[in-house]
All heavy atoms as TSV, in Angstrom:
chain	resi	resn	atom	element	x	y	z
A	1	MET	N	N	0.821	-1.232	0.044
A	1	MET	CA	C	0.012	0.032	0.030
A	1	MET	C	C	0.829	1.254	-0.036
A	1	MET	O	O	0.523	2.225	-0.620
A	1	MET	CB	C	-0.924	-0.126	1.151
A	1	MET	CG	C	-1.926	1.048	1.271
A	1	MET	SD	S	-3.089	0.754	-0.160
A	1	MET	CE	C	-4.230	2.046	0.120
A	2	LYS	N	N	1.977	1.183	0.732
A	2	LYS	CA	C	2.924	2.319	0.760
A	2	LYS	C	C	3.403	2.677	-0.623
A	2	LYS	O	O	3.513	3.814	-1.106
A	2	LYS	CB	C	4.038	2.140	1.662
A	2	LYS	CG	C	3.740	2.172	3.109
A	2	LYS	CD	C	5.000	2.023	3.939
A	2	LYS	CE	C	4.668	2.005	5.423
A	2	LYS	NZ	N	5.830	1.769	6.248
A	3	ILE	N	N	3.833	1.626	-1.293
A	3	ILE	CA	C	4.415	1.797	-2.654
A	3	ILE	C	C	3.380	2.505	-3.675
A	3	ILE	O	O	3.605	3.405	-4.326
A	3	ILE	CB	C	4.883	0.502	-3.287
A	3	ILE	CG1	C	6.089	0.042	-2.484
A	3	ILE	CG2	C	5.250	0.653	-4.693
A	3	ILE	CD1	C	6.546	-1.305	-2.767
A	4	LEU	N	N	2.141	2.045	-3.527
A	4	LEU	CA	C	1.071	2.574	-4.332
A	4	LEU	C	C	0.826	4.011	-4.036
A	4	LEU	O	O	0.682	4.811	-4.976
A	4	LEU	CB	C	-0.185	1.742	-4.188
A	4	LEU	CG	C	-1.399	2.238	-4.982
A	4	LEU	CD1	C	-1.081	2.060	-6.533
A	4	LEU	CD2	C	-2.637	1.413	-4.701
A	5	SER	N	N	0.785	4.428	-2.819
A	5	SER	CA	C	0.625	5.860	-2.461
A	5	SER	C	C	1.782	6.654	-2.763
A	5	SER	O	O	1.561	7.849	-3.266
A	5	SER	CB	C	0.364	5.867	-0.902
A	5	SER	OG	O	1.392	5.460	-0.220
A	6	ILE	N	N	3.020	6.167	-2.684
A	6	ILE	CA	C	4.201	6.959	-3.155
A	6	ILE	C	C	4.175	7.183	-4.623
A	6	ILE	O	O	4.420	8.296	-5.096
A	6	ILE	CB	C	5.483	6.237	-2.720
A	6	ILE	CG1	C	5.630	6.278	-1.156
A	6	ILE	CG2	C	6.694	6.847	-3.429
A	6	ILE	CD1	C	6.758	5.453	-0.615
A	7	LEU	N	N	3.779	6.190	-5.377
A	7	LEU	CA	C	3.726	6.329	-6.867
A	7	LEU	C	C	2.680	7.310	-7.152
A	7	LEU	O	O	2.771	8.057	-8.119
A	7	LEU	CB	C	3.470	4.936	-7.557
A	7	LEU	CG	C	4.618	3.994	-7.568
A	7	LEU	CD1	C	4.284	2.624	-8.043
A	7	LEU	CD2	C	5.875	4.539	-8.219
A	8	SER	N	N	1.540	7.280	-6.516
A	8	SER	CA	C	0.464	8.254	-6.717
A	8	SER	C	C	0.909	9.689	-6.551
A	8	SER	O	O	0.592	10.632	-7.251
A	8	SER	CB	C	-0.820	7.864	-5.954
A	8	SER	OG	O	-1.237	6.629	-6.221
A	9	LEU	N	N	1.636	9.863	-5.344
A	9	LEU	CA	C	2.091	11.146	-5.099
A	9	LEU	C	C	3.121	11.688	-6.058
A	9	LEU	O	O	3.103	12.880	-6.492
A	9	LEU	CB	C	2.733	11.178	-3.647
A	9	LEU	CG	C	1.810	11.098	-2.498
A	9	LEU	CD1	C	2.522	10.893	-1.198
A	9	LEU	CD2	C	0.968	12.297	-2.417
A	10	LEU	N	N	3.964	10.826	-6.564
A	10	LEU	CA	C	4.990	11.213	-7.539
A	10	LEU	C	C	4.285	11.630	-8.887
A	10	LEU	O	O	4.689	12.547	-9.500
A	10	LEU	CB	C	5.958	10.027	-7.875
A	10	LEU	CG	C	7.047	9.792	-6.670
A	10	LEU	CD1	C	7.803	8.634	-7.047
A	10	LEU	CD2	C	7.810	11.021	-6.566
A	11	LEU	N	N	3.202	10.958	-9.227
A	11	LEU	CA	C	2.524	11.281	-10.487
A	11	LEU	C	C	1.812	12.604	-10.278
A	11	LEU	O	O	1.811	13.480	-11.148
A	11	LEU	CB	C	1.407	10.192	-10.728
A	11	LEU	CG	C	0.550	10.427	-11.930
A	11	LEU	CD1	C	1.402	10.338	-13.082
A	11	LEU	CD2	C	-0.505	9.344	-11.990
A	12	LEU	N	N	1.221	12.891	-9.039
A	12	LEU	CA	C	0.556	14.198	-8.827
A	12	LEU	C	C	1.643	15.266	-8.888
A	12	LEU	O	O	1.409	16.445	-9.426
A	12	LEU	CB	C	-0.126	14.240	-7.484
A	12	LEU	CG	C	-1.399	13.330	-7.433
A	12	LEU	CD1	C	-1.946	13.323	-6.102
A	12	LEU	CD2	C	-2.443	13.835	-8.414
A	13	LEU	N	N	2.804	15.048	-8.279
A	13	LEU	CA	C	3.905	16.057	-8.233
A	13	LEU	C	C	4.464	16.289	-9.673
A	13	LEU	O	O	4.805	17.477	-9.993
A	13	LEU	CB	C	5.026	15.644	-7.387
A	13	LEU	CG	C	4.637	15.715	-5.866
A	13	LEU	CD1	C	5.812	15.203	-5.063
A	13	LEU	CD2	C	4.339	17.180	-5.434
A	14	THR	N	N	4.423	15.333	-10.448
A	14	THR	CA	C	4.920	15.553	-11.780
A	14	THR	C	C	3.925	16.446	-12.622
A	14	THR	O	O	4.438	17.351	-13.406
A	14	THR	CB	C	4.941	14.175	-12.594
A	14	THR	OG1	O	5.803	13.295	-11.902
A	14	THR	CG2	C	5.421	14.292	-14.007
A	15	ASN	N	N	2.678	16.375	-12.263
A	15	ASN	CA	C	1.722	17.268	-12.943
A	15	ASN	C	C	1.817	18.719	-12.450
A	15	ASN	O	O	1.425	19.683	-13.203
A	15	ASN	CB	C	0.308	16.741	-12.758
A	15	ASN	CG	C	0.014	15.491	-13.500
A	15	ASN	OD1	O	0.668	15.267	-14.553
A	15	ASN	ND2	N	-0.846	14.648	-13.026
A	16	CYS	N	N	2.357	18.904	-11.334
A	16	CYS	CA	C	2.581	20.259	-10.756
A	16	CYS	C	C	3.637	20.945	-11.441
A	16	CYS	O	O	3.663	22.191	-11.410
A	16	CYS	CB	C	2.772	20.217	-9.308
A	16	CYS	SG	S	1.400	19.649	-8.299
A	17	ALA	N	N	4.502	20.256	-12.031
A	17	ALA	CA	C	5.635	20.916	-12.693
A	17	ALA	C	C	5.365	21.668	-13.923
A	17	ALA	O	O	6.111	22.585	-14.324
A	17	ALA	CB	C	6.780	19.884	-12.966
A	18	SER	N	N	4.270	21.411	-14.513
A	18	SER	CA	C	3.809	22.087	-15.780
A	18	SER	C	C	4.830	21.789	-16.906
A	18	SER	O	O	5.769	21.146	-16.806
A	18	SER	CB	C	3.469	23.538	-15.602
A	18	SER	OG	O	4.678	24.295	-15.512
A	19	GLY	N	N	4.565	22.480	-18.089
A	19	GLY	CA	C	5.364	22.328	-19.199
A	19	GLY	C	C	6.632	23.179	-19.244
A	19	GLY	O	O	7.444	23.135	-20.201
A	20	ASN	N	N	6.795	24.074	-18.290
A	20	ASN	CA	C	7.913	25.022	-18.298
A	20	ASN	C	C	9.171	24.342	-17.843
A	20	ASN	O	O	10.257	24.973	-17.991
A	20	ASN	CB	C	7.475	26.297	-17.494
A	20	ASN	CG	C	8.505	27.381	-17.709
A	20	ASN	OD1	O	9.150	27.452	-18.769
A	20	ASN	ND2	N	8.688	28.267	-16.761
A	21	MET	N	N	9.029	23.316	-17.102
A	21	MET	CA	C	10.235	22.714	-16.509
A	21	MET	C	C	11.049	21.954	-17.634
A	21	MET	O	O	10.502	21.149	-18.285
A	21	MET	CB	C	9.855	21.685	-15.421
A	21	MET	CG	C	11.088	21.201	-14.676
A	21	MET	SD	S	10.627	20.059	-13.402
A	21	MET	CE	C	10.388	18.570	-14.373
A	22	ALA	N	N	12.331	22.214	-17.683
A	22	ALA	CA	C	13.091	21.658	-18.735
A	22	ALA	C	C	13.938	20.477	-18.117
A	22	ALA	O	O	14.119	19.486	-18.814
A	22	ALA	CB	C	14.133	22.665	-19.299
A	23	LYS	N	N	14.459	20.628	-16.942
A	23	LYS	CA	C	15.380	19.673	-16.386
A	23	LYS	C	C	15.331	19.532	-14.876
A	23	LYS	O	O	15.019	20.536	-14.261
A	23	LYS	CB	C	16.804	19.999	-16.824
A	23	LYS	CG	C	17.533	18.761	-17.309
A	23	LYS	CD	C	18.909	19.277	-17.880
A	23	LYS	CE	C	19.286	18.239	-18.847
A	23	LYS	NZ	N	20.720	18.463	-19.338
A	24	VAL	N	N	15.619	18.411	-14.371
A	24	VAL	CA	C	15.912	18.191	-12.914
A	24	VAL	C	C	17.319	17.928	-12.662
A	24	VAL	O	O	17.807	16.916	-13.261
A	24	VAL	CB	C	15.025	17.045	-12.360
A	24	VAL	CG1	C	15.232	16.829	-10.855
A	24	VAL	CG2	C	13.609	17.305	-12.641
A	25	LYS	N	N	18.035	18.802	-11.975
A	25	LYS	CA	C	19.433	18.628	-11.693
A	25	LYS	C	C	19.533	18.041	-10.264
A	25	LYS	O	O	18.975	18.446	-9.336
A	25	LYS	CB	C	20.193	19.944	-11.769
A	25	LYS	CG	C	20.100	20.611	-13.055
A	25	LYS	CD	C	21.283	20.296	-13.891
A	25	LYS	CE	C	21.324	21.125	-15.175
A	25	LYS	NZ	N	22.544	21.062	-15.777
A	26	ILE	N	N	20.318	16.892	-10.188
A	26	ILE	CA	C	20.521	16.271	-8.836
A	26	ILE	C	C	22.030	16.308	-8.499
A	26	ILE	O	O	22.914	16.082	-9.343
A	26	ILE	CB	C	20.052	14.750	-8.989
A	26	ILE	CG1	C	18.545	14.778	-9.377
A	26	ILE	CG2	C	20.331	13.992	-7.738
A	26	ILE	CD1	C	17.968	13.334	-9.601
A	27	GLY	N	N	22.254	16.590	-7.288
A	27	GLY	CA	C	23.514	16.718	-6.734
A	27	GLY	C	C	23.681	18.036	-5.971
A	27	GLY	O	O	22.939	18.959	-6.247
A	28	LYS	N	N	24.515	18.157	-4.998
A	28	LYS	CA	C	24.656	19.318	-4.195
A	28	LYS	C	C	25.164	20.573	-4.991
A	28	LYS	O	O	26.239	20.346	-5.629
A	28	LYS	CB	C	25.498	19.225	-2.970
A	28	LYS	CG	C	25.478	20.357	-2.095
A	28	LYS	CD	C	25.989	20.103	-0.685
A	28	LYS	CE	C	25.782	21.476	0.039
A	28	LYS	NZ	N	26.052	21.284	1.447
A	29	ARG	N	N	24.370	21.579	-5.019
A	29	ARG	CA	C	24.808	22.881	-5.757
A	29	ARG	C	C	24.315	24.031	-4.897
A	29	ARG	O	O	23.365	23.897	-4.126
A	29	ARG	CB	C	24.076	22.907	-7.131
A	29	ARG	CG	C	24.528	21.819	-7.997
A	29	ARG	CD	C	23.676	21.798	-9.289
A	29	ARG	NE	N	23.856	20.495	-9.974
A	29	ARG	CZ	C	24.427	20.405	-11.151
A	29	ARG	NH1	N	24.854	21.523	-11.781
A	29	ARG	NH2	N	24.664	19.245	-11.762
A	30	CYS	N	N	25.039	25.025	-5.057
A	30	CYS	CA	C	24.789	26.320	-4.164
A	30	CYS	C	C	24.788	27.529	-5.091
A	30	CYS	O	O	25.445	27.585	-6.018
A	30	CYS	CB	C	25.842	26.426	-3.083
A	30	CYS	SG	S	25.979	24.877	-2.069
A	31	THR	N	N	24.123	28.479	-4.577
A	31	THR	CA	C	24.118	29.871	-5.274
A	31	THR	C	C	25.363	30.630	-4.667
A	31	THR	O	O	25.921	30.181	-3.627
A	31	THR	CB	C	22.853	30.666	-4.960
A	31	THR	OG1	O	22.654	30.825	-3.519
A	31	THR	CG2	C	21.570	29.954	-5.445
A	32	ALA	N	N	25.746	31.728	-5.214
A	32	ALA	CA	C	26.887	32.484	-4.713
A	32	ALA	C	C	26.412	33.135	-3.444
A	32	ALA	O	O	25.224	33.446	-3.162
A	32	ALA	CB	C	27.214	33.609	-5.726
A	33	SER	N	N	27.353	33.323	-2.558
A	33	SER	CA	C	27.136	33.940	-1.164
A	33	SER	C	C	26.803	35.419	-1.348
A	33	SER	O	O	27.371	36.076	-2.092
A	33	SER	CB	C	28.329	33.718	-0.277
A	33	SER	OG	O	28.616	32.372	-0.090
A	34	SER	N	N	25.877	35.854	-0.400
A	34	SER	CA	C	25.595	37.241	-0.469
A	34	SER	C	C	26.570	37.914	0.453
A	34	SER	O	O	27.511	37.252	1.022
A	34	SER	CB	C	24.178	37.432	0.052
A	34	SER	OG	O	24.102	37.051	1.496
A	35	ALA	N	N	26.488	39.230	0.782
A	35	ALA	CA	C	27.370	39.962	1.587
A	35	ALA	C	C	27.263	39.471	3.087
A	35	ALA	O	O	28.288	39.535	3.787
A	35	ALA	CB	C	27.050	41.403	1.608
A	36	ASN	N	N	26.207	38.921	3.465
A	36	ASN	CA	C	25.997	38.295	4.779
A	36	ASN	C	C	26.353	36.843	4.972
A	36	ASN	O	O	26.086	36.192	5.895
A	36	ASN	CB	C	24.554	38.404	5.320
A	36	ASN	CG	C	24.159	39.884	5.367
A	36	ASN	OD1	O	24.939	40.811	5.499
A	36	ASN	ND2	N	22.821	40.133	5.344
A	37	GLN	N	N	27.058	36.318	3.840
A	37	GLN	CA	C	27.420	34.910	3.817
A	37	GLN	C	C	26.243	34.004	3.808
A	37	GLN	O	O	26.334	32.898	4.312
A	37	GLN	CB	C	28.403	34.561	4.900
A	37	GLN	CG	C	29.708	35.350	4.933
A	37	GLN	CD	C	30.531	35.045	3.643
A	37	GLN	OE1	O	30.631	33.963	3.225
A	37	GLN	NE2	N	31.131	36.070	3.112
A	38	LEU	N	N	25.115	34.459	3.192
A	38	LEU	CA	C	23.932	33.579	3.098
A	38	LEU	C	C	23.874	33.020	1.660
A	38	LEU	O	O	24.261	33.699	0.748
A	38	LEU	CB	C	22.704	34.390	3.342
A	38	LEU	CG	C	22.520	34.981	4.713
A	38	LEU	CD1	C	21.317	35.866	4.835
A	38	LEU	CD2	C	22.516	33.882	5.735
A	39	GLN	N	N	23.568	31.777	1.548
A	39	GLN	CA	C	23.325	31.139	0.214
A	39	GLN	C	C	22.365	30.013	0.278
A	39	GLN	O	O	21.991	29.556	1.361
A	39	GLN	CB	C	24.703	30.575	-0.221
A	39	GLN	CG	C	25.152	29.449	0.488
A	39	GLN	CD	C	26.525	28.922	0.018
A	39	GLN	OE1	O	26.935	27.820	0.553
A	39	GLN	NE2	N	27.163	29.402	-0.878
A	40	GLU	N	N	21.787	29.716	-0.809
A	40	GLU	CA	C	20.850	28.594	-1.049
A	40	GLU	C	C	21.520	27.399	-1.506
A	40	GLU	O	O	22.368	27.466	-2.325
A	40	GLU	CB	C	19.797	29.001	-2.098
A	40	GLU	CG	C	18.953	30.184	-1.642
A	40	GLU	CD	C	18.117	30.679	-2.897
A	40	GLU	OE1	O	18.652	30.756	-3.956
A	40	GLU	OE2	O	16.923	30.859	-2.564
A	41	SER	N	N	21.232	26.282	-0.859
A	41	SER	CA	C	21.852	25.001	-1.328
A	41	SER	C	C	20.709	23.931	-1.370
A	41	SER	O	O	19.847	23.978	-0.612
A	41	SER	CB	C	23.043	24.605	-0.450
A	41	SER	OG	O	22.555	24.333	0.825
A	42	SER	N	N	20.950	23.006	-2.307
A	42	SER	CA	C	19.941	21.907	-2.380
A	42	SER	C	C	20.625	20.748	-3.137
A	42	SER	O	O	21.599	20.857	-3.803
A	42	SER	CB	C	18.727	22.410	-3.121
A	42	SER	OG	O	17.850	21.256	-3.229
A	43	TYR	N	N	20.027	19.527	-3.087
A	43	TYR	CA	C	20.464	18.351	-3.704
A	43	TYR	C	C	19.611	18.164	-4.960
A	43	TYR	O	O	20.083	17.373	-5.793
A	43	TYR	CB	C	20.487	17.157	-2.762
A	43	TYR	CG	C	21.567	17.202	-1.717
A	43	TYR	CD1	C	21.296	17.693	-0.491
A	43	TYR	CD2	C	22.866	16.710	-2.095
A	43	TYR	CE1	C	22.292	17.729	0.407
A	43	TYR	CE2	C	23.908	16.731	-1.140
A	43	TYR	CZ	C	23.572	17.260	0.140
A	43	TYR	OH	O	24.599	17.268	1.009
A	44	VAL	N	N	18.472	18.844	-5.077
A	44	VAL	CA	C	17.543	18.671	-6.154
A	44	VAL	C	C	17.193	20.046	-6.620
A	44	VAL	O	O	16.683	20.814	-5.885
A	44	VAL	CB	C	16.314	17.792	-5.863
A	44	VAL	CG1	C	15.416	17.679	-6.963
A	44	VAL	CG2	C	16.736	16.485	-5.280
A	45	TRP	N	N	17.389	20.302	-7.949
A	45	TRP	CA	C	16.984	21.685	-8.483
A	45	TRP	C	C	16.144	21.423	-9.728
A	45	TRP	O	O	16.373	20.587	-10.543
A	45	TRP	CB	C	18.299	22.365	-8.898
A	45	TRP	CG	C	19.166	22.773	-7.876
A	45	TRP	CD1	C	20.100	22.059	-7.235
A	45	TRP	CD2	C	19.113	24.067	-7.230
A	45	TRP	NE1	N	20.688	22.855	-6.256
A	45	TRP	CE2	C	20.141	24.079	-6.276
A	45	TRP	CE3	C	18.271	25.209	-7.301
A	45	TRP	CZ2	C	20.337	25.076	-5.379
A	45	TRP	CZ3	C	18.576	26.249	-6.460
A	45	TRP	CH2	C	19.563	26.291	-5.540
A	46	PHE	N	N	14.987	22.068	-9.788
A	46	PHE	CA	C	13.991	22.080	-10.888
A	46	PHE	C	C	14.315	23.337	-11.702
A	46	PHE	O	O	14.166	24.384	-11.268
A	46	PHE	CB	C	12.545	22.033	-10.406
A	46	PHE	CG	C	12.207	20.815	-9.648
A	46	PHE	CD1	C	12.312	20.776	-8.217
A	46	PHE	CD2	C	11.848	19.692	-10.218
A	46	PHE	CE1	C	11.998	19.579	-7.496
A	46	PHE	CE2	C	11.579	18.525	-9.590
A	46	PHE	CZ	C	11.568	18.535	-8.259
A	47	VAL	N	N	14.835	23.103	-12.925
A	47	VAL	CA	C	15.232	24.226	-13.762
A	47	VAL	C	C	14.243	24.434	-14.862
A	47	VAL	O	O	13.827	23.488	-15.580
A	47	VAL	CB	C	16.618	23.895	-14.287
A	47	VAL	CG1	C	17.200	25.143	-15.127
A	47	VAL	CG2	C	17.577	23.506	-13.155
A	48	SER	N	N	13.789	25.670	-15.099
A	48	SER	CA	C	12.918	26.038	-16.085
A	48	SER	C	C	13.611	26.135	-17.495
A	48	SER	O	O	14.897	26.226	-17.496
A	48	SER	CB	C	12.175	27.358	-15.830
A	48	SER	OG	O	13.142	28.487	-15.893
A	49	LYS	N	N	12.840	26.173	-18.563
A	49	LYS	CA	C	13.448	26.335	-19.868
A	49	LYS	C	C	14.205	27.624	-20.047
A	49	LYS	O	O	15.143	27.740	-20.747
A	49	LYS	CB	C	12.346	26.148	-20.978
A	49	LYS	CG	C	11.806	24.774	-21.127
A	49	LYS	CD	C	10.707	24.683	-22.017
A	49	LYS	CE	C	10.077	23.315	-22.111
A	49	LYS	NZ	N	8.959	23.193	-23.029
A	50	ASP	N	N	13.785	28.645	-19.451
A	50	ASP	CA	C	14.255	29.958	-19.455
A	50	ASP	C	C	15.650	30.043	-18.827
A	50	ASP	O	O	16.565	30.749	-19.278
A	50	ASP	CB	C	13.404	31.071	-18.985
A	50	ASP	CG	C	11.982	31.062	-19.622
A	50	ASP	OD1	O	11.997	30.711	-20.826
A	50	ASP	OD2	O	11.091	31.458	-19.004
A	51	ALA	N	N	15.847	29.324	-17.644
A	51	ALA	CA	C	17.027	29.385	-16.867
A	51	ALA	C	C	18.079	28.367	-17.227
A	51	ALA	O	O	19.133	28.465	-16.641
A	51	ALA	CB	C	16.597	29.433	-15.395
A	52	ILE	N	N	17.806	27.447	-18.094
A	52	ILE	CA	C	18.684	26.360	-18.305
A	52	ILE	C	C	20.004	26.842	-18.874
A	52	ILE	O	O	20.976	26.198	-18.716
A	52	ILE	CB	C	17.964	25.139	-19.160
A	52	ILE	CG1	C	18.752	23.937	-19.093
A	52	ILE	CG2	C	17.820	25.650	-20.540
A	52	ILE	CD1	C	18.610	23.130	-17.852
A	53	LYS	N	N	19.995	27.848	-19.690
A	53	LYS	CA	C	21.191	28.348	-20.388
A	53	LYS	C	C	22.297	28.758	-19.394
A	53	LYS	O	O	23.446	28.513	-19.616
A	53	LYS	CB	C	20.865	29.409	-21.384
A	53	LYS	CG	C	19.930	28.989	-22.443
A	53	LYS	CD	C	19.576	30.196	-23.355
A	53	LYS	CE	C	18.538	29.753	-24.386
A	53	LYS	NZ	N	18.042	30.830	-25.089
A	54	ASP	N	N	21.922	29.485	-18.364
A	54	ASP	CA	C	22.966	30.022	-17.446
A	54	ASP	C	C	22.895	29.408	-16.023
A	54	ASP	O	O	23.432	29.994	-15.131
A	54	ASP	CB	C	22.873	31.539	-17.430
A	54	ASP	CG	C	21.572	32.020	-16.805
A	54	ASP	OD1	O	20.575	31.284	-16.901
A	54	ASP	OD2	O	21.574	33.171	-16.309
A	55	PHE	N	N	22.184	28.258	-15.921
A	55	PHE	CA	C	22.022	27.623	-14.528
A	55	PHE	C	C	23.406	27.243	-14.031
A	55	PHE	O	O	23.677	27.506	-12.872
A	55	PHE	CB	C	21.036	26.562	-14.593
A	55	PHE	CG	C	20.873	25.725	-13.315
A	55	PHE	CD1	C	20.050	26.343	-12.388
A	55	PHE	CD2	C	21.555	24.597	-13.038
A	55	PHE	CE1	C	19.864	25.626	-11.190
A	55	PHE	CE2	C	21.494	24.008	-11.807
A	55	PHE	CZ	C	20.592	24.539	-10.877
A	56	ASP	N	N	24.153	26.524	-14.794
A	56	ASP	CA	C	25.434	26.012	-14.264
A	56	ASP	C	C	26.488	27.096	-14.003
A	56	ASP	O	O	27.374	26.928	-13.208
A	56	ASP	CB	C	26.110	25.057	-15.229
A	56	ASP	CG	C	25.216	23.727	-15.375
A	56	ASP	OD1	O	24.723	23.343	-14.215
A	56	ASP	OD2	O	25.183	23.089	-16.379
A	57	LYS	N	N	26.300	28.270	-14.575
A	57	LYS	CA	C	27.187	29.351	-14.241
A	57	LYS	C	C	26.835	30.026	-12.898
A	57	LYS	O	O	27.711	30.401	-12.130
A	57	LYS	CB	C	27.144	30.435	-15.362
A	57	LYS	CG	C	27.616	30.015	-16.662
A	57	LYS	CD	C	27.417	31.159	-17.681
A	57	LYS	CE	C	27.741	30.590	-19.093
A	57	LYS	NZ	N	27.320	31.517	-20.182
A	58	ARG	N	N	25.612	30.114	-12.598
A	58	ARG	CA	C	25.079	30.741	-11.428
A	58	ARG	C	C	25.040	29.823	-10.184
A	58	ARG	O	O	25.328	30.178	-9.053
A	58	ARG	CB	C	23.750	31.351	-11.555
A	58	ARG	CG	C	23.692	32.513	-12.572
A	58	ARG	CD	C	22.183	33.107	-12.729
A	58	ARG	NE	N	21.233	32.105	-13.076
A	58	ARG	CZ	C	20.260	31.701	-12.283
A	58	ARG	NH1	N	20.058	32.236	-11.105
A	58	ARG	NH2	N	19.348	30.815	-12.683
A	59	ILE	N	N	24.649	28.502	-10.409
A	59	ILE	CA	C	24.471	27.607	-9.308
A	59	ILE	C	C	25.314	26.424	-9.574
A	59	ILE	O	O	25.047	25.631	-10.490
A	59	ILE	CB	C	22.968	27.231	-9.217
A	59	ILE	CG1	C	22.151	28.456	-8.996
A	59	ILE	CG2	C	22.799	26.255	-8.076
A	59	ILE	CD1	C	20.667	28.241	-9.089
A	60	ASN	N	N	26.321	26.211	-8.721
A	60	ASN	CA	C	27.254	25.102	-9.038
A	60	ASN	C	C	27.873	24.572	-7.622
A	60	ASN	O	O	27.722	25.158	-6.654
A	60	ASN	CB	C	28.380	25.461	-10.067
A	60	ASN	CG	C	29.077	26.726	-9.723
A	60	ASN	OD1	O	29.436	26.881	-8.554
A	60	ASN	ND2	N	29.287	27.561	-10.663
A	61	LYS	N	N	28.743	23.579	-7.737
A	61	LYS	CA	C	29.331	22.950	-6.590
A	61	LYS	C	C	30.475	23.892	-6.023
A	61	LYS	O	O	30.843	23.871	-4.842
A	61	LYS	CB	C	29.992	21.699	-6.995
A	61	LYS	CG	C	28.891	20.653	-7.209
A	61	LYS	CD	C	29.484	19.299	-7.536
A	61	LYS	CE	C	28.408	18.389	-8.078
A	61	LYS	NZ	N	28.879	17.077	-8.511
A	62	LYS	N	N	31.088	24.736	-6.909
A	62	LYS	CA	C	32.227	25.633	-6.389
A	62	LYS	C	C	31.699	26.667	-5.451
A	62	LYS	O	O	32.463	27.027	-4.567
A	62	LYS	CB	C	32.841	26.257	-7.598
A	62	LYS	CG	C	33.516	25.306	-8.612
A	62	LYS	CD	C	34.104	26.084	-9.754
A	62	LYS	CE	C	34.720	25.106	-10.705
A	62	LYS	NZ	N	35.109	25.802	-11.958
A	63	ASN	N	N	30.427	27.069	-5.563
A	63	ASN	CA	C	29.927	28.116	-4.709
A	63	ASN	C	C	29.661	27.577	-3.257
A	63	ASN	O	O	29.433	28.336	-2.354
A	63	ASN	CB	C	28.564	28.681	-5.250
A	63	ASN	CG	C	28.816	29.388	-6.515
A	63	ASN	OD1	O	29.913	29.874	-6.805
A	63	ASN	ND2	N	27.754	29.473	-7.304
A	64	CYS	N	N	29.577	26.305	-3.065
A	64	CYS	CA	C	29.239	25.727	-1.743
A	64	CYS	C	C	30.340	26.076	-0.721
A	64	CYS	O	O	31.459	25.756	-1.022
A	64	CYS	CB	C	28.897	24.217	-1.788
A	64	CYS	SG	S	27.563	23.814	-2.852
A	65	GLN	N	N	29.960	26.643	0.445
A	65	GLN	CA	C	30.918	26.921	1.501
A	65	GLN	C	C	31.149	25.597	2.273
A	65	GLN	O	O	30.176	24.833	2.462
A	65	GLN	CB	C	30.408	27.989	2.385
A	65	GLN	CG	C	30.160	29.269	1.734
A	65	GLN	CD	C	29.409	30.299	2.747
A	65	GLN	OE1	O	29.085	29.947	3.801
A	65	GLN	NE2	N	29.319	31.514	2.221
A	66	ASP	N	N	32.302	25.395	2.755
A	66	ASP	CA	C	32.578	24.351	3.648
A	66	ASP	C	C	32.127	24.644	5.035
A	66	ASP	O	O	32.593	25.652	5.677
A	66	ASP	CB	C	34.113	24.038	3.705
A	66	ASP	CG	C	34.633	23.592	2.410
A	66	ASP	OD1	O	33.821	22.983	1.639
A	66	ASP	OD2	O	35.827	23.850	2.126
A	67	SER	N	N	31.142	23.894	5.573
A	67	SER	CA	C	30.565	24.208	6.882
A	67	SER	C	C	30.457	22.984	7.722
A	67	SER	O	O	30.766	21.843	7.327
A	67	SER	CB	C	29.140	24.855	6.763
A	67	SER	OG	O	28.316	24.127	5.869
């Protein structure tokens, strides 16, 4: 029953992404740090078709701070 419910949830989440999503990037990536040393980091990134061209320049592994 758990597997069926997980598959159903994944199907519903796929429909939420709409047609604008171009790619799902997996792996730890971070944005550049701000003046206050704040940054966003994630292991899963949903990238739109508009942002796919410069995504790897702005959000990459080199930006991650060692913490």
